[in-house]
N, C-alpha and C positions, 0 to 999 in steps of 0.2 A: 919064289915068292910072289903071291898075288896080292895086290893091294885091295884093302877093303872098300867096297863100293856101296855099302848099305844093305847087302843081302848076306845072309849067313851061308848061302849056298857056295859062295866063293871062299869061305873059311875053312880051315882044317877041321876034321872030325872033332877034336878036343874043343876047338873054339865053338863049334856049332853045339856040342854037348853043353858047355858052359853057358852059352847064349840060352838054350832051351831051359837049363836050370834056373837061370836069372829070371827068365820069363814066368816060369812056373813059381819061383820064390815070390815074385812081384804080385802073381795072380793070389798066391796064398796070404801074403801080407795084406792085399787088399780085402780078401775075404775075412781075414782076421780083424781088420779094422772095422768092417760092416758089423760083424758079431759083437765086438766091443761097443760100438755105438748102439746097438740094439739092447745090450745088457745094461749100459749106462741108462738108456730111456727106461728100461724095466725097473731098474734099481731106483731111479728118481721117482718113478710112479709108486714103487713100494714105500720109499721113504715118505712121500706125501700121505699115503694111506696110513702108514704108521702114525705120522704126526696128527693126522685127523683122529685116529683112534685114541691117541694120548690125550688130546683135547677133550675128546668125550669122556674118557675115563676121568679126567680131572673135574669135569663138570658133574659127572655122577658122583665123584667123592664130596664135592661141595653140597650136593643135594642130600647125600648120605648124612653129612655133619648136620645140616639144618634138620633133617628128620630127627636125628639123635637128640639135638637140642630140644625140639618139640616135644618128643616123647618124655625127655627129662622134666620139662615144663609141665607137662600133662600129669606126670606122676605126682609132682610135688602139689599140683592143685587137686589131685585126687586125695592126697593125704590132709589137705586142709578142709576139703568137703567132708571127708569121713569124720574128722574132728568136730566140724560144725554139726553133723547128723547125730554123732554120739552125744554132743552137748544138748541138741534139740530133744533127743530120746530121753536124756536125763531130766530135762526140764518138764517133758511130758509125764514121766514117771512121778515127779515131785508134784505136778498139778493134780495127777489122780490120787495121790496120797492126801494132799490138801482137801481135795473134793471129799474123800472119804471121812477125813477128820471133821469136815464143815458138816457133813450129813450126820455124823455122830452127836455133834454139838447141837443140832437142830433137834434131834431125836431126844436128847437130854433136856433141852428147852421145853419140848412139848410134855414130856414127863413132869418137870417141875412146875410148869405153868398151868 
């Protein structure tokens, strides 16, 4: 039996193999931790981007709603203006009819007078 002096060279081949496996495992675990940290940073960045996109989408939805309300209001106003134009056209037609009737009465008055 050789006491352990801090060097694997004094240990049995099996212990040396286990020490190598442990060292390799430690290196693999460290590498996996680094990869996990990188992925976490990427995921957080992706989450921030997704939240920014969601905020933007919500803003666009608000603007879309405002535009739809404006369009509805303009369509109502268009109907009111169309009705007012139709009424004005009707009064214009009635005015022409009255002018023609007045002209007819003037002609009759000339004939009588």
